[in-house]
RODREN-872855 format. One line per 8 residues: number of its first residue (from 0); their letters; for each residue x, y, z of N, C-alpha, C. Coordinates in Angstrom, 3 decimals. Example, Ala and Ser with C-alpha at 12.3 -4.5 7.8 and 13.67 -1.06 7.14 Angstrom:
<rs>
0> AS> 13.190,-5.690,7.800,12.300,-4.500,7.800,13.200,-3.300,7.800  12.850,-2.250,7.080,13.670,-1.060,7.140,12.900,0.030,7.870 .
</rs>
This chain:
<rs>
0> XXXXXXXX> 125.104,107.392,129.192,124.537,107.710,127.878,125.667,107.903,126.873  126.310,106.828,126.462,127.495,106.965,125.611,127.163,107.408,124.196  128.073,108.201,123.631,127.991,108.521,122.213,128.405,107.292,121.418  127.741,107.058,120.306,128.066,105.901,119.467,128.186,106.350,118.020  128.964,105.615,117.264,129.086,105.810,115.822,128.633,104.516,115.152  127.636,104.627,114.282,127.013,103.464,113.664,127.293,103.492,112.160  127.765,102.400,111.587,127.963,102.356,110.131,126.613,102.484,109.414  126.480,103.486,108.582,125.219,103.733,107.893,125.334,103.564,106.399 .
8> XXXXXXXX> 124.228,103.670,105.686,124.236,103.493,104.228,125.069,104.527,103.487  125.200,105.737,104.080,125.953,106.805,103.422,127.184,107.205,104.229  127.623,106.338,105.124,128.753,106.651,105.993,128.331,106.555,107.446  129.199,107.006,108.323,128.922,106.856,109.756,127.734,107.722,110.179  126.997,107.228,111.183,125.883,107.943,111.779,126.181,108.149,113.250  126.033,109.380,113.693,126.309,109.742,115.078,125.062,109.531,115.929  125.220,108.840,117.047,124.075,108.594,117.910,124.405,108.716,119.377  123.374,108.617,120.178,123.521,108.576,121.636,122.653,107.429,122.141 .
16> XXXXXXXX> 123.269,106.539,122.880,122.631,105.276,123.235,122.644,105.071,124.748  121.484,104.725,125.278,121.361,104.390,126.692,120.912,102.935,126.793  121.832,102.007,127.078,121.453,100.601,127.175,120.668,100.329,128.453  120.015,99.187,128.486,119.299,98.757,129.675,120.013,97.558,130.287  119.926,97.421,131.606,120.509,96.260,132.271,119.640,95.018,132.097  118.396,95.220,131.687,117.469,94.114,131.457,117.667,93.584,130.041  118.039,92.318,129.908,118.310,91.744,128.590,117.067,91.651,127.717  115.890,91.704,128.335,114.647,91.632,127.551,113.963,92.994,127.435 .
24> XXXXXXXX> 114.649,94.050,127.854,114.047,95.386,127.816,113.648,95.763,126.397  112.544,96.460,126.239,112.159,96.924,124.904,113.105,98.002,124.391  113.025,98.269,123.110,113.866,99.256,122.430,113.037,100.478,122.082  113.634,101.650,122.194,113.008,102.886,121.716,113.973,103.607,120.780  113.487,103.976,119.613,114.261,104.730,118.623,113.624,106.103,118.469  114.438,107.159,118.629,113.933,108.537,118.618,114.482,109.249,117.379  113.590,109.887,116.604,113.951,110.496,115.329,113.686,111.999,115.340  114.637,112.748,114.828,114.559,114.212,114.920,113.884,114.861,113.712 .
32> XXXXXXXX> 113.675,116.160,113.831,112.975,116.952,112.813,113.854,117.165,111.575  113.362,117.950,110.639,113.962,118.054,109.303,115.429,118.487,109.359  116.305,117.729,108.686,117.732,118.062,108.685,118.044,119.445,108.133  117.253,119.920,107.175,117.526,121.232,106.591,116.845,122.369,107.338  116.077,122.025,108.372,115.395,123.037,109.170,115.954,123.166,110.568  117.155,122.663,110.773,117.783,122.749,112.084,117.523,121.555,112.979  116.869,120.527,112.453,116.589,119.347,113.255,117.851,118.563,113.568  117.945,118.081,114.811,119.065,117.232,115.216,118.652,116.441,116.438 .
40> XXXXXXXX> 119.482,115.478,116.808,119.164,114.647,117.963,119.263,115.416,119.275  119.781,116.648,119.225,119.912,117.454,120.435,118.785,118.470,120.606  117.786,118.446,119.730,116.627,119.332,119.906,115.857,118.957,121.164  115.151,119.932,121.726,114.494,119.752,123.021,113.486,118.603,123.030  112.667,118.493,121.988,111.636,117.461,121.978,112.266,116.078,121.877  113.289,115.937,121.040,113.991,114.655,120.917,114.647,114.294,122.241  115.287,115.256,122.871,115.938,115.023,124.151,114.924,114.589,125.203  113.766,115.232,125.220,112.727,114.884,126.181,112.219,113.471,125.957 .
48> XXXXXXXX> 111.933,113.098,124.695,111.417,111.761,124.427,112.475,110.699,124.721  113.716,111.003,124.453,114.815,110.100,124.797,114.826,109.827,126.299  114.738,110.874,127.097,114.731,110.710,128.552,113.487,109.959,129.031  112.359,110.205,128.367,111.116,109.534,128.745,111.265,108.018,128.662  111.819,107.527,127.561,111.987,106.079,127.403,113.160,105.549,128.225  114.222,106.332,128.324,115.377,105.899,129.112,114.977,105.665,130.567  114.182,106.569,131.116,113.751,106.442,132.512,112.821,105.255,132.718  112.232,104.760,131.641,111.373,103.578,131.728,112.164,102.296,131.448 .
56> XXXXXXXX> 113.469,102.431,131.427,114.387,101.290,131.286,114.335,100.657,129.906  113.964,101.432,128.898,114.102,100.974,127.521,115.575,101.076,127.119  116.001,100.232,126.197,117.270,100.449,125.498,116.987,101.540,124.472  117.489,102.742,124.713,117.027,103.934,124.001,118.133,104.532,123.147  117.786,104.873,121.910,118.775,105.409,120.977,118.195,106.574,120.197  118.950,107.645,120.127,118.638,108.749,119.210,119.873,108.954,118.337  119.679,109.498,117.154,120.820,109.667,116.256,120.562,110.822,115.307  121.623,111.270,114.672,121.526,112.306,113.649,121.414,111.666,112.274 .
64> XXXXXXXX> 120.381,112.075,111.524,120.285,111.634,110.145,121.529,112.070,109.359  121.727,111.455,108.225,122.861,111.790,107.355,122.965,113.291,107.123  124.199,113.800,107.212,124.460,115.211,106.974,124.212,116.116,108.156  123.827,115.559,109.295,123.566,116.357,110.498,124.628,116.035,111.545  125.175,117.066,112.183,126.202,116.848,113.190,127.402,116.124,112.609  127.789,115.037,113.252,128.934,114.249,112.780,128.523,113.102,111.862  127.247,113.026,111.510,126.802,111.985,110.584,127.192,112.348,109.156  127.721,111.398,108.444,128.182,111.636,107.083,127.031,111.557,106.086 .
72> XXXXXXXX> 127.301,112.020,104.872,126.297,112.009,103.825,125.594,113.339,103.702  124.529,113.378,102.939,123.758,114.604,102.741,122.282,114.270,102.651  121.457,115.265,102.855,120.011,115.094,102.861,119.532,114.386,101.594  118.598,113.426,101.770,118.194,112.580,100.640,116.676,112.487,100.502  115.976,113.595,100.755,114.539,113.690,100.484,113.688,112.684,101.253  114.230,112.096,102.303,113.478,111.144,103.106,113.789,109.694,102.795  114.187,109.390,101.560,114.496,108.008,101.202,115.728,107.506,101.946  116.780,108.280,101.899,117.996,107.902,102.607,117.814,107.931,104.109 .
80> XXXXXXXX> 117.020,108.887,104.576,116.798,108.997,106.013,116.016,107.805,106.563  115.065,107.281,105.768,114.366,106.062,106.169,115.343,104.888,106.221  116.259,104.833,105.269,117.287,103.796,105.280,118.190,103.946,106.498  118.515,105.188,106.861,119.306,105.439,108.076,118.591,104.863,109.291  117.298,105.167,109.412,116.531,104.730,110.583,116.473,103.209,110.658  116.269,102.550,109.526,116.217,101.084,109.508,117.562,100.489,109.900  118.635,101.093,109.416,119.979,100.610,109.742,120.271,100.763,111.228  119.889,101.903,111.782,120.128,102.151,113.208,119.290,101.201,114.062 .
88> XXXXXXXX> 118.059,100.927,113.638,117.238,99.971,114.373,117.889,98.588,114.335  118.411,98.196,113.190,119.135,96.923,113.099,120.299,96.897,114.090  121.012,98.001,114.160,122.192,98.079,115.041,121.803,97.882,116.501  120.790,98.606,116.948,120.405,98.503,118.359,119.778,97.148,118.656  119.096,96.558,117.684,118.567,95.214,117.878,119.684,94.187,117.989  120.789,94.440,117.312,121.928,93.531,117.409,122.488,93.456,118.813  122.368,94.536,119.576,122.829,94.556,120.957,121.734,94.177,121.941  120.521,94.002,121.437,119.377,93.698,122.302,118.507,92.628,121.648 .
96> XXXXXXXX> 119.114,91.481,121.395,118.417,90.421,120.662,117.228,89.860,121.439  117.210,90.071,122.761,116.102,89.578,123.564,115.014,90.601,123.815  115.086,91.749,123.139,114.106,92.826,123.368,112.684,92.333,123.140  111.799,92.686,124.045,110.415,92.204,123.971,109.655,92.840,122.818  109.942,94.101,122.533,109.298,94.814,121.436,110.029,96.127,121.239  109.596,96.911,120.253,110.207,98.207,119.943,109.137,99.296,119.891  109.582,100.519,120.176,108.764,101.711,119.953,109.571,102.689,119.113  108.881,103.502,118.351,109.531,104.557,117.593,108.828,105.876,117.913 .
104> XXXXXXXX> 109.624,106.916,118.102,109.078,108.241,118.418,109.779,109.271,117.547  109.012,110.201,116.994,109.617,111.195,116.126,108.925,112.535,116.197  109.673,113.580,115.872,109.140,114.933,115.821,109.163,115.430,114.380  108.029,115.898,113.891,107.905,116.509,112.569,108.398,115.543,111.475  109.421,115.904,110.736,109.996,115.025,109.713,110.301,113.650,110.291  110.809,113.618,111.521,111.110,112.353,112.184,109.869,111.520,112.427  108.724,112.187,112.652,107.465,111.465,112.815,107.067,110.788,111.504  107.260,111.485,110.398,106.959,110.913,109.078,107.844,109.702,108.791 .
112> XXXXXXXX> 109.128,109.816,109.075,110.041,108.695,108.881,109.669,107.540,109.809  109.360,107.859,111.063,109.032,106.826,112.028,107.793,106.037,111.653  106.791,106.710,111.116,105.560,106.008,110.748,105.766,105.165,109.487  106.679,105.570,108.617,107.037,104.703,107.489,107.779,103.466,107.981  108.648,103.668,108.964,109.422,102.556,109.500,108.514,101.511,110.143  107.507,101.954,110.885,106.646,100.983,111.564,105.830,100.157,110.556  105.597,100.692,109.362,104.903,99.913,108.338,105.771,98.776,107.809  107.077,98.903,107.980,108.020,97.922,107.445,108.555,96.960,108.492 .
120> XXXXXXXX> 108.363,97.285,109.770,108.981,96.505,110.830,107.925,96.030,111.822  107.483,94.787,111.725,106.405,94.292,112.588,106.762,94.238,114.063  108.041,94.313,114.391,108.423,94.298,115.799,108.125,95.623,116.501  107.787,96.664,115.749,107.438,97.948,116.358,106.014,97.861,116.883  105.884,97.970,118.194,104.598,97.754,118.863,103.858,99.042,119.184  104.503,100.186,118.989,103.835,101.446,119.287,104.640,102.624,118.783  103.976,103.783,118.692,104.660,104.961,118.172,104.176,106.230,118.860  105.055,107.217,118.830,104.723,108.583,119.231,105.083,109.486,118.065 .
128> XXXXXXXX> 104.124,110.258,117.581,104.362,111.200,116.491,103.981,112.596,116.965  104.967,113.462,117.046,104.759,114.836,117.490,104.815,115.750,116.270  103.731,116.470,116.031,103.636,117.419,114.913,103.986,116.780,113.569  103.336,115.670,113.203,103.631,115.063,111.899,103.270,116.029,110.771  104.149,116.188,109.778,103.945,117.191,108.720,102.987,116.710,107.639  101.723,116.608,107.990,100.709,116.065,107.083,100.462,116.945,105.869  100.823,118.219,105.944,100.631,119.118,104.814,101.838,119.156,103.879  102.888,118.415,104.227,104.108,118.427,103.417,104.409,117.085,102.777 .
136> XXXXXXXX> 103.945,116.004,103.410,104.267,114.665,102.945,103.009,113.808,102.879  103.078,112.808,102.032,101.961,111.882,101.851,101.964,110.842,102.979  100.836,110.686,103.652,100.710,109.704,104.724,99.783,108.554,104.328  99.474,108.419,103.046,98.561,107.353,102.632,99.199,105.970,102.725  100.515,105.915,102.986,101.162,104.616,103.161,100.624,103.898,104.399  99.969,104.609,105.312,99.366,103.997,106.494,98.067,103.312,106.073  98.207,102.130,105.467,97.044,101.502,104.840,97.060,99.981,105.002  96.594,99.473,106.137,96.222,100.221,107.334,97.385,100.317,108.321 .
144> XXXXXXXX> 97.242,101.167,109.317,98.281,101.337,110.334,98.338,100.075,111.204  99.536,99.481,111.390,99.624,98.196,112.074,99.874,98.265,113.578  100.060,99.460,114.132,100.379,99.578,115.552,99.661,100.774,116.152  99.311,100.653,117.421,98.670,101.767,118.113,99.713,102.817,118.485  99.265,104.051,118.604,100.180,105.112,118.981,99.440,106.399,119.253  100.217,107.435,119.517,99.650,108.747,119.824,100.247,109.797,118.900  99.397,110.690,118.432,99.804,111.827,117.621,99.447,113.092,118.388  100.440,113.944,118.601,100.223,115.193,119.336,100.660,116.355,118.464 .
152> XXXXXXXX> 99.823,117.349,118.350,100.205,118.555,117.626,99.772,119.789,118.402  100.305,120.923,117.995,100.035,122.171,118.700,98.947,122.983,118.025  98.081,123.568,118.826,97.004,124.378,118.285,97.478,125.675,117.672  98.696,126.120,118.015,99.250,127.353,117.460,100.358,127.065,116.452  100.367,125.862,115.911,101.384,125.462,114.943,101.077,126.117,113.588  101.949,127.028,113.148,101.753,127.706,111.878,102.434,126.980,110.719  103.257,125.975,111.036,103.939,125.200,110.002,103.068,124.040,109.545  102.488,123.341,110.517,101.550,122.256,110.220,100.263,122.531,110.991 .
160> XXXXXXXX> 99.300,123.184,110.371,98.068,123.550,111.082,97.363,122.341,111.678  96.813,122.534,112.860,96.132,121.446,113.566,94.987,120.868,112.739  94.273,121.721,112.014,93.146,121.248,111.200,93.607,120.265,110.132  94.817,120.484,109.595,95.317,119.605,108.561,95.695,118.251,109.139  96.309,118.255,110.324,96.648,116.988,110.978,95.379,116.192,111.231  94.353,116.859,111.738,93.090,116.187,112.030,92.458,115.648,110.743  92.489,116.448,109.686,91.888,116.031,108.414,92.541,114.766,107.880  93.864,114.725,107.900,94.584,113.588,107.345,94.486,112.363,108.248 .
168> XXXXXXXX> 94.741,112.556,109.535,94.809,111.411,110.439,93.445,110.803,110.743  92.396,111.584,110.622,91.059,111.038,110.861,90.652,110.048,109.780  91.352,110.089,108.634,91.019,109.196,107.517,91.895,107.941,107.476  92.879,107.865,108.367,93.794,106.728,108.349,93.086,105.462,108.812  93.183,104.415,108.013,92.620,103.126,108.413,93.596,102.395,109.325  93.052,101.590,110.218,93.883,100.841,111.155,93.490,99.371,111.123  94.435,98.526,111.503,94.127,97.117,111.636,93.208,96.902,112.837  92.559,95.735,112.886,91.652,95.417,113.980,92.384,95.498,115.315 .
176> XXXXXXXX> 91.777,96.180,116.272,92.353,96.308,117.602,93.358,97.432,117.754  93.624,98.156,116.682,94.608,99.242,116.705,93.900,100.582,116.897  94.492,101.445,117.724,93.922,102.770,117.973,95.000,103.837,117.816  94.698,104.858,117.029,95.566,106.029,116.933,94.907,107.143,117.738  95.560,107.534,118.812,95.020,108.609,119.645,95.545,109.944,119.138  94.668,110.909,119.017,95.060,112.247,118.572,94.820,113.240,119.692  95.868,113.995,120.033,95.799,114.954,121.129,96.292,116.318,120.653  95.801,117.356,121.307,96.147,118.735,120.951,96.587,119.488,122.195 .
184> XXXXXXXX> 97.701,120.219,122.081,98.114,121.163,123.126,97.827,122.557,122.553  96.764,123.211,123.045,96.177,124.370,122.361,97.137,125.486,121.974  98.039,125.908,122.854,98.859,127.083,122.585,100.250,126.746,122.063  100.504,125.493,121.786,101.846,125.071,121.385,102.099,125.338,119.908  103.332,125.743,119.595,103.728,125.910,118.195,104.397,124.632,117.696  104.997,124.695,116.522,105.559,123.486,115.916,106.710,122.909,116.736  107.473,123.777,117.370,108.613,123.340,118.184,108.238,123.147,119.646  106.985,123.397,119.990,106.484,123.288,121.358,107.307,124.165,122.308 .
192> XXXXXXXX> 107.702,125.330,121.796,108.411,126.298,122.614,107.568,126.646,123.836  108.143,126.501,125.011,107.476,126.743,126.292,106.376,125.716,126.576  106.293,124.653,125.762,105.271,123.625,125.995,105.862,122.210,125.978  107.166,122.104,126.130,107.781,120.783,126.178,107.333,120.029,127.430  107.204,120.735,128.543,106.786,120.064,129.779,105.366,119.511,129.687  104.373,120.286,129.215,103.037,119.693,129.035,103.044,118.523,128.063  103.874,118.601,127.021,103.994,117.493,126.077,104.558,116.267,126.782  105.567,116.469,127.596,106.176,115.383,128.354,105.141,114.701,129.249 .
200> XXXXXXXX> 104.350,115.488,129.946,103.320,114.941,130.829,102.296,114.136,130.029  101.875,114.677,128.886,100.887,113.990,128.051,101.414,112.655,127.549  102.674,112.632,127.097,103.249,111.399,126.570,103.436,110.354,127.667  103.854,110.796,128.847,104.015,109.861,129.955,102.676,109.288,130.413  101.659,110.118,130.419,100.317,109.617,130.767,99.876,108.551,129.772  100.154,108.801,128.497,99.793,107.819,127.478,100.562,106.516,127.659  101.864,106.618,127.909,102.675,105.411,128.080,102.271,104.641,129.337  101.907,105.365,130.395,101.422,104.694,131.602,100.204,103.821,131.295 .
208> XXXXXXXX> 99.378,104.309,130.396,98.167,103.579,130.019,98.450,102.490,128.989  99.288,102.790,128.018,99.452,101.891,126.873,100.435,100.749,127.105  101.541,100.997,127.781,102.576,99.975,127.906,102.103,98.703,128.611  101.296,98.802,129.674,100.791,97.540,130.268,99.967,96.712,129.284  99.259,97.380,128.381,98.473,96.661,127.373,99.403,95.944,126.406  100.480,96.624,125.990,101.450,96.018,125.080,102.099,94.802,125.733  102.471,94.936,127.003,103.089,93.825,127.727,102.123,92.643,127.833  100.858,92.928,128.099,99.861,91.864,128.202,99.690,91.156,126.861 .
216> XXXXXXXX> 99.608,91.934,125.790,99.456,91.347,124.460,100.657,90.476,124.111  101.844,90.919,124.482,103.051,90.135,124.222,103.005,88.819,124.988  102.600,88.879,126.252,102.530,87.663,127.057,101.530,86.677,126.480  100.408,87.192,125.995,99.399,86.306,125.415,99.892,85.657,124.135  100.647,86.421,123.330,101.204,85.850,122.097,102.240,84.779,122.416  103.018,85.013,123.480,104.030,84.030,123.882,103.375,82.727,124.322  102.273,82.833,125.069,101.568,81.653,125.552,100.963,80.870,124.408  100.394,81.574,123.424,99.729,80.902,122.301,100.695,80.514,121.191 .
224> XXX> 101.926,80.996,121.288,102.920,80.675,120.260,102.841,81.537,119.041  102.054,82.632,119.103,101.948,83.532,117.953,103.028,84.587,118.029  103.393,85.116,116.841,104.384,86.189,116.794,103.714,87.538,117.009 .
</rs>
């Protein structure tokens, strides 16, 4: 799991990259919580999701947004951070040109950035959003959502109440054949303190179910010549 330094829009970006021996392995990009709230690529939820995809033989990358850790620059209200994420995805794709597809996973602020990224990058075939901050940021850009994924929030989250996540996400339109699954871990707070393991189990159960479908869809597109 080598440390990497990636040239970013505002200077170098610090990351941690786990390559795959499979030249066609899919890519996973993991995004951390708010830079001004202590979010970093070393937070427990980010570390867990990184390991989840790494163990599934994805080419997996997590990184620090600008101004966090050894990443240069300063917080940019989400605009710069989205540019950081796009740049890092370009970087990892450069080393994995044969990747079958990509996934993006994020916690809180990182979930918001990740869902914006998937609207811009058709190669992203799925997403994981943990505690998306629906009461802090506008999610109407999901119009309609182009990829299936899972949203998990905590029932004891005092930062982003579960009712607000349900209210916002229940109204999101999706493209034909796309499903956004919404799950709740009743006693979990925003950081999933003491609930990272149940979250890990839930996400792995979802990936066990969803990834074979993604692989099948990819194979069918390859046979028919569709992108």
